[in-house]
C-alpha positions in Angstrom: -8.4 28.9 27.7 -7.9 25.5 29.0 -5.4 22.9 27.7 -8.3 20.8 26.3 -9.9 23.7 24.5 -6.6 24.6 22.9 -6.2 21.1 21.7 -9.7 21.0 20.4 -9.1 24.2 18.5 -5.7 22.8 17.0 -7.6 19.7 16.2 -10.4 21.5 14.2 -7.9 23.5 12.4 -6.0 20.2 11.4 -9.1 18.4 10.4 -9.9 21.4 8.0 -6.5 21.3 6.5 -6.5 17.5 6.2 -10.0 17.7 4.4 -8.6 20.4 2.0 -5.4 18.3 1.4 -7.4 15.1 0.6 -9.9 17.0 -1.6 -7.4 19.1 -3.5 -3.9 17.3 -3.5 -3.1 15.8 -6.8 -2.2 12.1 -6.6 1.4 11.5 -6.7 1.2 9.4 -10.0 -0.6 12.3 -11.7 1.9 14.7 -10.4 4.8 12.8 -11.7 3.0 12.6 -15.0 2.6 16.2 -15.1 6.2 17.1 -14.1 7.8 14.2 -16.1 5.6 13.3 -19.1 7.8 10.8 -20.4 7.7 8.8 -17.3 3.8 8.9 -17.0 3.2 5.5 -18.6 5.8 3.7 -16.3 4.6 5.5 -13.1 0.9 4.6 -13.9 1.7 0.9 -14.4 3.9 0.6 -11.2 1.2 2.4 -9.3 -1.5 0.1 -10.4 0.8 -2.9 -9.6 1.4 -1.6 -6.1 -2.1 -0.7 -5.5 -3.2 -4.4 -6.6 -0.6 -5.9 -4.3 -1.7 -3.7 -1.3 -5.4 -4.5 -1.8 -4.7 -8.3 -2.0 -2.5 -8.2 1.1 -5.3 -6.4 3.0 -7.9 -8.8 1.8 -5.9 -11.8 2.7 -5.0 -10.4 6.1 -8.7 -9.7 6.8 -9.6 -13.3 5.8 -6.8 -14.7 8.3 -8.0 -12.2 10.9 -11.6 -13.3 10.6 -10.6 -16.9 10.9 -8.4 -16.2 14.1 -5.3 -17.4 12.2 -3.2 -14.4 12.0 0.0 -15.5 13.7 2.7 -17.9 12.2 0.9 -17.9 8.9 3.1 -15.5 6.9 4.3 -18.1 4.4 0.5 -19.0 3.7 -0.4 -15.4 3.4 2.4 -14.7 0.9 1.5 -17.7 -1.1 -2.1 -16.5 -1.3 -1.3 -13.0 -2.2 1.2 -14.2 -4.9 -1.5 -16.5 -6.3 -3.9 -13.5 -6.5 -1.6 -10.9 -8.0 1.5 -12.5 -9.7 0.0 -12.7 -13.3 -1.4 -9.2 -13.3 1.6 -7.5 -11.4 4.1 -9.2 -13.7 2.2 -8.0 -16.8 2.0 -4.4 -15.3 5.6 -4.3 -14.5 6.8 -5.8 -17.8 4.7 -3.2 -19.6 6.5 -0.5 -17.5 9.9 -2.1 -18.7 10.6 -3.7 -15.5 11.5 -7.4 -15.7 9.6 -9.4 -13.1 9.3 -12.9 -12.1 7.7 -14.8 -9.1 10.6 -13.9 -6.8 10.5 -10.2 -7.7 6.8 -10.1 -7.1 7.1 -12.0 -3.9 9.8 -9.4 -2.6 7.5 -6.6 -3.5 4.7 -8.2 -1.6 6.9 -8.7 1.4 8.1 -5.0 1.1 4.3 -3.9 1.0 3.5 -6.2 4.2 6.6 -4.6 5.9 5.4 -1.1 5.2 1.8 -1.9 6.5 3.2 -3.4 9.5 5.2 -0.2 10.3 2.0 1.9 9.8 0.1 -0.4 12.3 2.9 -0.5 14.7 3.6 -4.2 14.4 6.8 -5.9 14.3 7.2 -8.1 11.2 7.4 -11.1 13.4 4.1 -10.4 15.1 2.5 -10.3 11.6 4.1 -13.4 10.3 
């Protein structure tokens, strides 16, 4: 058996396992809700806030990429994402018992951007 065929076999097994995991794995917020029922409302609100921020970051980044203005626009991107998400995210976090203001939400946005940059292999300076 050649190296390539071994790798193909491993890849097929991995693809099957990944498909199973994606189809049958319980989303983390539901799992936390099952294990810690008292925390479920907080987890859902925080997960919704985080999802909203991530979606807005991705949309704004796509907009800047389409216009060819990806570099040295971090402050503008942050401002735009904050404008899109601040009111809803603040309400969700307050509902979860987490006091939030513009600075707090901006810090969360920056953290989400940093995580997305790590996943994409970019340095934060390259994305700014």
